ZAGUFI-870059 format. One record per residue (C-alpha): residue number from 1; residue in one letter; x, y, z. Coordinates in steps of 0.1 Angstrom, whole numbers, plus 2048, in hexadecimal, padded with zeros to 3 digits. Example, Ala and Ser with C-alpha at 12.3 -4.5 7.8 and 13.67 -1.06 7.14 Angstrom:
ZAGUFI-870059
{1 "A" {87B 7D3 84E}} {2 "S" {889 7F5 847}} 
***
This chain:
ZAGUFI-870059
{1 "M" {907 789 7EE}} {2 "S" {8E4 796 7F4}} {3 "K" {8D9 7B6 7E2}} {4 "K" {8DD 7D6 7F6}} {5 "I" {8BC 7E9 7F6}} {6 "L" {8B1 80A 805}} {7 "L" {88E 806 813}} {8 "T" {87D 827 81C}} {9 "G" {85F 82B 833}} {10 "A" {868 80E 84A}} {11 "G" {865 820 86B}} {12 "P" {84A 819 886}} {13 "K" {830 82E 874}} {14 "G" {838 81F 851}} {15 "F" {81E 805 84B}} {16 "I" {82A 7F7 82A}} {17 "G" {84F 7FD 830}} {18 "R" {84E 7EE 853}} {19 "N" {83E 7CE 846}} {20 "L" {856 7CC 829}} {21 "A" {874 7D0 83F}} {22 "E" {869 7B2 854}} {23 "A" {862 79D 836}} {24 "L" {881 7A5 821}} {25 "K" {89C 7A8 83B}} {26 "D" {8A8 784 837}} {27 "K" {8A9 785 811}} {28 "Y" {8BA 7A6 80B}} {29 "E" {8D2 7BD 81D}} {30 "L" {8B9 7D8 826}} {31 "F" {8C1 7FC 830}} {32 "T" {8A4 80D 841}} {33 "P" {8AF 82F 84E}} {34 "S" {897 845 862}} {35 "S" {88E 868 856}} {36 "R" {8A7 875 86F}} {37 "E" {8C2 85F 861}} {38 "L" {8BA 868 83D}} {39 "D" {8A4 885 831}} {40 "L" {897 879 80F}} {41 "R" {88F 89D 806}} {42 "D" {8B5 8A5 806}} {43 "Y" {8C4 899 7E6}} {44 "E" {8E8 89C 7F1}} {45 "A" {8E1 887 810}} {46 "V" {8D0 86D 7FB}} {47 "A" {8EC 86B 7E3}} {48 "R" {906 868 7FF}} {49 "Y" {8F2 84C 810}} {50 "I" {8EE 838 7EF}} {51 "D" {913 83B 7E8}} {52 "K" {91F 833 80C}} {53 "H" {90A 813 80E}} {54 "N" {90E 807 7EA}} {55 "I" {8E9 806 7E6}} {56 "E" {8DD 7F2 7C7}} {57 "A" {8B8 7F7 7C7}} {58 "V" {89E 80D 7D8}} {59 "I" {87B 804 7E6}} {60 "H" {86A 824 7ED}} {61 "A" {84D 820 806}} {62 "C" {84F 842 817}} {63 "S" {833 85B 812}} {64 "S" {825 879 822}} {65 "G" {803 86A 81F}} {66 "G" {7F7 887 809}} {67 "E" {802 8A1 823}} {68 "S" {81C 8B0 80D}} {69 "L" {81E 8AF 7E7}} {70 "D" {840 8C1 7E9}} {71 "S" {84F 8A6 801}} {72 "D" {842 889 7ED}} {73 "L" {850 895 7CD}} {74 "K" {871 89F 7DB}} {75 "M" {876 87D 7EA}} {76 "Y" {86C 86B 7CA}} {77 "F" {882 880 7B3}} {78 "N" {8A0 880 7CA}} {79 "L" {89E 85A 7CA}} {80 "E" {898 85A 7A5}} {81 "K" {8B7 86E 79E}} {82 "V" {8CE 856 7B2}} {83 "S" {8BB 837 7A4}} {84 "R" {8C8 83E 781}} {85 "N" {8E8 82D 78C}} {86 "L" {8D7 811 79E}} {87 "N" {8C6 7F0 794}} {88 "R" {8A3 7FD 799}} {89 "M" {88B 811 7AE}} {90 "I" {869 804 7B9}} {91 "Y" {84E 81A 7C9}} {92 "F" {82A 816 7D2}} {93 "G" {811 82A 7BE}} {94 "S" {7EC 82D 7C6}} {95 "G" {7CA 829 7B6}} {96 "A" {7C6 84E 7BE}} {97 "E" {7DA 854 79E}} {98 "F" {7B9 84E 78B}} {99 "D" {7A7 86A 79E}} {100 "K" {792 860 7BB}} {101 "R" {778 87B 7B4}} {102 "Y" {768 862 79C}} {103 "N" {760 83D 79D}} {104 "I" {77F 829 795}} {105 "I" {771 809 788}} {106 "M" {789 7EC 780}} {107 "A" {7A3 805 774}} {108 "R" {7BE 7F9 75D}} {109 "E" {7E1 807 75A}} {110 "D" {7D8 814 738}} {111 "D" {7BD 82A 748}} {112 "F" {7D8 83E 759}} {113 "G" {7D9 862 74E}} {114 "K" {7B4 866 744}} {115 "R" {7AF 87C 762}} {116 "I" {7C6 891 777}} {117 "P" {7C0 88D 79D}} {118 "A" {7B6 8AC 7B0}} {119 "D" {7C4 8A1 7D2}} {120 "S" {7E9 8A6 7DB}} {121 "Y" {7EF 881 7E2}} {122 "G" {7E0 874 7C2}} {123 "F" {7F0 890 7AE}} {124 "A" {813 887 7BD}} {125 "K" {80E 863 7B3}} {126 "Y" {802 86D 791}} {127 "I" {822 881 78B}} {128 "M" {838 864 797}} {129 "T" {827 84C 77F}} {130 "T" {829 864 762}} {131 "H" {84F 865 769}} {132 "A" {854 840 771}} {133 "R" {845 836 74F}} {134 "L" {861 849 73E}} {135 "S" {87C 83B 753}} {136 "N" {893 81E 74E}} {137 "N" {891 80D 770}} {138 "I" {875 81C 785}} {139 "Y" {856 806 78C}} {140 "N" {835 810 79C}} {141 "L" {823 7F5 7B0}} {142 "R" {801 806 7B1}} {143 "L" {7ED 7FE 7D0}} {144 "F" {7C8 805 7D5}} {145 "G" {7C1 7F8 7F8}} {146 "I" {7DB 7E5 80C}} {147 "F" {7D6 7D8 82F}} {148 "G" {7E8 7C5 84A}} {149 "K" {7F9 7C8 86B}} {150 "Y" {809 7E8 876}} {151 "E" {7F0 7FF 864}} {152 "D" {7DD 81A 876}} {153 "W" {7BF 808 884}} {154 "T" {7AF 829 88E}} {155 "C" {7A8 832 86A}} {156 "K" {7B0 814 853}} {157 "F" {790 802 84C}} {158 "I" {798 7DD 84E}} {159 "S" {7AF 7E0 86C}} {160 "N" {795 7F6 87D}} {161 "I" {779 7DE 87A}} {162 "C" {78F 7C1 884}} {163 "C" {798 7D4 8A4}} {164 "K" {773 7DC 8AA}} {165 "A" {76A 7B7 8A6}} {166 "V" {785 7AE 8C0}} {167 "F" {774 7C5 8D9}} {168 "D" {750 7BB 8CF}} {169 "L" {748 7DE 8C2}} {170 "P" {731 7E4 8A4}} {171 "L" {743 7E5 882}} {172 "T" {73D 807 874}} {173 "I" {73E 812 84F}} {174 "R" {739 836 845}} {175 "R" {72C 82D 822}} {176 "D" {730 80C 810}} {177 "C" {744 80A 7F0}} {178 "K" {757 7F1 7DA}} {179 "F" {77C 7F0 7E0}} {180 "D" {79B 7DD 7D5}} {181 "F" {7B4 7D1 7EF}} {182 "L" {7D4 7BE 7F3}} {183 "F" {7E1 7AC 813}} {184 "I" {803 7BA 81D}} {185 "D" {811 796 81E}} {186 "D" {80A 793 7F9}} {187 "L" {81F 7B1 7F1}} {188 "Y" {83F 79F 7FB}} {189 "N" {842 785 7E0}} {190 "T" {836 79E 7C6}} {191 "L" {850 7B6 7D0}} {192 "I" {86B 79C 7CF}} {193 "W" {861 793 7AB}} {194 "F" {865 7B8 7A1}} {195 "L" {887 7B9 7B2}} {196 "E" {894 799 7A1}} {197 "N" {884 79C 77E}} {198 "K" {881 7B5 761}} {199 "P" {85D 7C2 760}} {200 "A" {84F 7C9 73D}} {201 "H" {83D 7E9 74A}} {202 "H" {843 804 763}} {203 "D" {822 803 776}} {204 "Y" {80C 7E7 782}} {205 "N" {7EB 7E5 796}} {206 "V" {7F6 7D0 7B3}} {207 "T" {7D4 7C5 7C1}} {208 "Y" {7BC 7A8 7C4}} {209 "G" {7AA 7B5 7A5}} {210 "T" {789 7AA 7B4}} {211 "P" {771 7C4 7C2}} {212 "V" {764 7C0 7E5}} {213 "T" {74B 7D5 7F9}} {214 "L" {753 7E2 81C}} {215 "T" {734 7D0 829}} {216 "E" {742 7AF 81B}} {217 "L" {763 7B6 82C}} {218 "A" {751 7BC 84D}} {219 "A" {73F 79B 849}} {220 "M" {761 78A 843}} {221 "V" {76E 799 864}} {222 "L" {750 78C 877}} {223 "G" {756 76A 868}} {224 "A" {77A 76A 873}} {225 "A" {770 776 896}} {226 "E" {753 75D 897}} {227 "K" {73D 778 8A6}} {228 "K" {71B 788 89F}} {229 "L" {720 7AD 8A1}} {230 "D" {70D 7CA 890}} {231 "I" {71A 7D7 86F}} {232 "M" {70F 7FC 86E}} {233 "V" {70F 80F 84E}} {234 "E" {70A 834 856}} {235 "N" {701 840 833}} {236 "T" {6EC 828 81F}} {237 "D" {6DF 841 804}} {238 "R" {6FA 837 7EB}} {239 "F" {71B 826 7E7}} {240 "N" {73C 83A 7E9}} {241 "N" {750 83C 7C9}} {242 "E" {75E 81A 7BE}} {243 "Y" {784 815 7C1}} {244 "T" {78D 7F5 7AE}} {245 "S" {7A7 7E9 795}} {246 "N" {7AF 7D0 77A}} {247 "N" {7CF 7BC 783}} {248 "K" {7D2 7A9 762}} {249 "R" {7F4 7B9 759}} {250 "L" {802 7AD 77A}} {251 "C" {7F4 78A 776}} {252 "Q" {802 787 753}} {253 "E" {824 792 75F}} {254 "I" {825 77C 77F}} {255 "N" {816 75B 774}} {256 "D" {813 74D 798}} {257 "F" {804 76D 7A8}} {258 "S" {7EC 75E 7C0}} {259 "P" {7E4 775 7DD}} {260 "T" {7D6 768 7FE}} {261 "P" {7B0 764 7FC}} {262 "L" {7A0 783 80B}} {263 "S" {78D 771 826}} {264 "V" {7AD 75F 831}} {265 "A" {7C0 780 832}} {266 "V" {7A5 791 846}} {267 "E" {7A5 773 85F}} {268 "K" {7CB 776 863}} {269 "L" {7C8 79B 86A}} {270 "Y" {7AC 796 883}} {271 "H" {7C0 77D 897}} {272 "Y" {7DE 795 896}} {273 "Y" {7CA 7B0 8A7}} {274 "Y" {7BA 797 8BF}} {275 "D" {7DD 78B 8C9}} {276 "T" {7E9 7AF 8CE}} {277 "R" {7C8 7BD 8DD}} {278 "D" {7DB 7CB 8FB}} {279 "N" {7EA 7E4 8E4}} {280 "I" {7C8 7F2 8D9}} {281 "S" {7B7 80E 8EC}} {282 "H" {792 805 8F0}} {283 "E" {78A 829 8F7}} {284 "I" {79A 836 8D7}} {285 "L" {78C 819 8C3}} {286 "K" {767 81D 8CC}} {287 "N" {768 841 8C0}} {288 "T" {776 839 89D}} {289 "K" {762 835 87E}} 
***
C-alpha cells in the first residue's frame, strides 16, 4: 500500500504544494485539505485530521509568505507535535534564514546561525531550522529561488520575464544580482528520496549550487523565445546582495542528484506560458517590474 501523506499548501494559490500534488498523486495517497477543511493553526483540528486519515508523513508547503510570524510558527509547531508519532515531516526552509540584509555567498548549512534574520519570514524559518536540527524526524529542504508553472508571474522574476517575452515586452530588472535557483520539476525526485530514505542531517540546501545573474537569466529567456527584445536594468550603480548556496551536502547524500540544466528549465517554462498565454493579462503584465 502507498504511504499516506498530508501535503499542506496544495491549493490554487500554493505554488510549491500545487506542483507537488500533481507530481506525487500517483505514487502516494495524498491528503490535501484546504484551509477551510483544516486550519493548521488549530492543534486539536490537526491532531484529529492526522488520526482520522492514518497519516504517516507530512510535507509542509504552506506559508503565510512572511505576512504572519505567528501563523507560520503555529502551523509548524502544531504539525511538529503530531509528527512525533509519524514517520517524518518535511518542510521547505529558505535562504532567508542566513539574513538577507547581507550578501549570502555560497552559503553552507554550517553557516546557519551566524546571523539572526531581521525580517519575520526569515526569522520564522530560522526558528524552524533551530528546532528541526534537534528533532528526530523533521527535515528542512532549504530553497533559495524556486521557479516553475503556477507561480505568481506578476512578481516572480523568471515567470515574469517569460511572460513579457511571450508578449514582446522589454524584460525589466530592477537591479542585477547573483541568485541561486531550482526548477520545480527537480524538487519532485529530491523529495521522494527524502521520503524513502534516512537522511544523515536535518537541513539541506536544495539548489543548483551555481550562481547566475538575473541578466543571464533574461538572456536565456530570449534564447528560448528566439526573440530580440530589450533587457532593461533600472539601477546599474551596483549589484543587489548576492543570494547563493553551496549544495555539496545534498550532492553527497543523493549521488545521482542531477537537476535540469537551467537553460532547459527556462525554455520549458517559457513554452508553458506561451501555451497558456490566454490566461495572462497584457494590461497587468506591462505594468509589472
